[in-house]
C-alpha positions in Angstrom: -42.8 -49.5 -93.4 -46.1 -50.2 -95.1 -48.8 -49.5 -92.9 -51.9 -51.7 -92.9 -55.2 -51.0 -91.0 -57.7 -54.1 -91.0 -60.7 -54.9 -90.5 -61.7 -58.0 -88.9 -64.0 -60.5 -88.2 -64.2 -63.9 -85.8 -66.7 -66.1 -84.0 -65.7 -65.8 -80.5 -63.8 -63.8 -77.8 -60.9 -66.3 -78.0 -60.8 -66.2 -81.5 -60.2 -62.3 -81.0 -57.7 -62.6 -78.4 -55.6 -65.1 -80.9 -55.9 -62.5 -83.6 -54.5 -59.6 -81.7 -51.7 -62.2 -80.1 -51.4 -63.1 -84.2 -50.9 -59.7 -85.7 -48.5 -58.5 -82.7 -46.2 -61.9 -83.4 -46.3 -61.0 -87.1 -45.5 -57.1 -86.4 -42.2 -58.8 -84.8 -40.8 -59.8 -88.1 -42.8 -58.6 -90.7 -41.8 -55.7 -92.8 -45.7 -54.6 -92.9 -47.0 -53.3 -89.7 -50.6 -54.4 -89.0 -53.0 -52.7 -86.8 -56.8 -52.9 -86.3 -59.5 -50.6 -87.4 -61.4 -48.9 -84.4 -63.7 -51.5 -83.3 -62.1 -54.5 -84.8 -61.4 -57.5 -84.3 -65.8 -57.7 -84.7 -66.9 -60.6 -82.3 -69.7 -62.4 -84.5 -71.2 -64.9 -82.3 -70.5 -67.4 -85.0 -69.5 -68.4 -88.5 -73.0 -67.7 -89.8 -72.7 -63.4 -90.1 -68.8 -64.0 -90.8 -70.0 -65.8 -93.8 -72.5 -63.2 -95.5 -69.8 -61.0 -95.2 -67.4 -62.9 -97.6 -68.5 -61.7 -100.8 -68.6 -57.6 -99.8 -65.1 -58.8 -98.5 -63.6 -59.9 -101.8 -65.2 -56.8 -103.6 -63.5 -54.5 -100.5 -60.2 -56.8 -100.9 -59.8 -56.3 -104.8 -60.3 -52.4 -104.7 -57.4 -52.0 -101.7 -59.1 -52.9 -98.5 -57.7 -55.2 -96.3 -59.5 -57.7 -93.7 -58.6 -60.5 -91.5 -60.9 -63.1 -91.0 -60.1 -66.5 -88.6 -63.2 -68.8 -88.7 -63.1 -72.6 -87.2 -63.4 -75.7 -90.5 -66.2 -77.3 -88.0 -67.3 -80.5 -89.8 -66.2 -79.1 -93.0 -63.8 -81.5 -94.9 -61.4 -79.1 -95.4 -60.7 -75.5 -95.7 -60.5 -75.1 -99.3 -63.9 -76.5 -99.5 -65.3 -74.1 -97.2 -63.8 -71.1 -99.0 -65.5 -72.0 -101.8 -68.6 -72.5 -100.5 -68.5 -69.3 -98.4 -67.2 -67.6 -101.3 -69.6 -68.8 -103.5 -67.0 -70.3 -106.2 -67.7 -73.5 -107.9 -65.8 -77.0 -107.1 -63.8 -76.6 -110.4 -62.6 -73.5 -110.3 -59.5 -72.7 -109.1 -59.4 -70.9 -105.5 -57.9 -67.8 -105.4 -58.6 -64.8 -103.4 -57.5 -61.3 -103.6 -54.2 -61.1 -101.3 -55.8 -58.3 -98.9 -58.1 -60.9 -97.6 -56.7 -62.6 -95.2 -58.9 -65.5 -94.9 -57.7 -68.3 -92.1 -59.2 -71.3 -90.7 -58.0 -72.9 -87.4 -58.8 -77.1 -87.7 -61.1 -77.7 -86.2 -61.4 -74.7 -83.9 -59.6 -72.0 -82.5 -58.8 -74.2 -79.2 -57.0 -76.6 -81.4 -53.9 -73.2 -82.1 -54.7 -72.2 -78.4 -53.8 -75.9 -77.2 -50.7 -76.5 -79.6 -48.8 -74.2 -76.9 -49.1 -77.3 -75.3 -46.2 -76.9 -72.0 -47.8 -73.4 -71.5 -51.3 -74.7 -71.9 -50.8 -77.4 -69.0 -48.9 -75.1 -66.7 -51.6 -72.3 -66.9 -54.1 -74.7 -66.1 -52.8 -76.8 -63.6 -53.2 -80.1 -65.4 -50.6 -82.5 -66.6 -49.4 -81.9 -70.4 -50.0 -85.8 -71.1 -53.9 -85.4 -70.5 -53.3 -82.8 -73.7 -53.4 -84.0 -77.2 -50.0 -83.7 -78.6 -51.4 -82.8 -82.3 -54.6 -80.9 -81.3 -55.3 -80.6 -84.9 -56.1 -84.0 -85.1 -58.9 -83.9 -83.0 -62.6 -84.1 -84.2 -63.6 -82.0 -81.6 -60.9 -79.8 -79.8 -63.3 -77.9 -77.3 -64.9 -81.2 -76.4 -61.6 -83.1 -75.7 -60.7 -79.7 -73.3 -63.6 -79.9 -71.7 -63.4 -83.5 -70.9 -60.0 -83.6 -69.6 -61.3 -80.3 -67.5 -64.2 -83.0 -66.3 -62.1 -85.4 -65.5 -58.6 -83.6 -63.8 -60.1 -80.3 -63.1 -59.4 -79.8 -59.7 -60.2 -75.8 -59.3 -62.8 -73.8 -58.5 -62.4 -71.6 -61.9 -62.1 -75.4 -64.0 -65.5 -76.1 -62.8 -66.7 -72.7 -64.2 -65.4 -73.5 -67.6 -67.5 -76.3 -67.8 -71.2 -76.2 -69.2 -74.3 -75.8 -66.8 -77.4 -77.0 -68.3 -78.3 -79.3 -71.6 -78.2 -76.3 -73.5 -74.7 -74.9 -72.6 -72.0 -75.2 -75.2 -69.5 -74.0 -72.9 -69.3 -72.4 -68.8 -69.5 -69.1 -67.8 -65.5 -68.4 -67.5 -64.6 -70.8 -70.8 -64.1 -67.6 -72.4 -62.6 -65.7 -70.1 -60.1 -68.1 -69.1 -59.0 -69.2 -72.5 -58.6 -65.2 -73.5 -56.3 -64.6 -70.6 -54.0 -67.7 -71.2 -53.6 -66.4 -74.9 -53.4 -62.4 -73.7 -51.2 -63.4 -70.8 -48.8 -66.4 -72.3 -50.0 -68.1 -75.8 -46.8 -67.9 -78.2 -47.9 -68.5 -81.6 -44.3 -69.3 -82.8 -44.0 -72.3 -80.4 -47.9 -73.6 -81.2 -47.5 -73.2 -85.0 -45.1 -75.9 -84.6 -47.8 -78.7 -84.0 -50.7 -76.5 -85.5 -50.3 -76.6 -89.4 -52.9 -74.6 -90.0 -51.3 -72.1 -87.8 -48.6 -72.2 -89.2 -50.2 -71.2 -92.4 -52.0 -68.5 -90.7 -48.7 -67.0 -89.7 -47.1 -67.4 -93.2 -50.1 -65.7 -95.0 -49.0 -62.4 -93.3 -45.8 -62.7 -94.4 -46.7 -63.0 -98.2 -49.2 -59.8 -98.0 -48.7 -57.7 -100.6 
């Protein structure tokens, strides 16, 4: 079995937890065994630092070094536009990244992939699943959807602690902690991919890795 050590770059702690769980899921059936290099995945605290690394990661991949990137689409119209922009490719040029750079884009945020395991997520949150969107990738702002559910339906102390405190905060002090706890303990990519096409494509990207 081929062993592949990955450099990996993600935006935030929930994305790191997803990256680890995703690789563990893929390794259950893959003919290639993926592991992370020491110190990776690297949490880059937003997309800016990841974007700066992409040209170097492309060069590394062409020389045989493998990397994984997971980032959010946010307000960019589509993943190919984001990839072309970050890779410095003009629009008419065909989009083709080296096989050893696994570059995956969550539509529109990593919360979409996490909430796509809807039954398990609702149980973990202790909030009826009817409150969570059945197709989270169709949300314009998945994080805000989750925060709105917590504001209206959250009754636990830690629900309130996931909410932002003050006008400058985007998330609460326990937001990342609780999402990571769910991903590590209960999230199942094999279920989530059924309603999250960009997650399904991410899983498939590993299966075609060469």
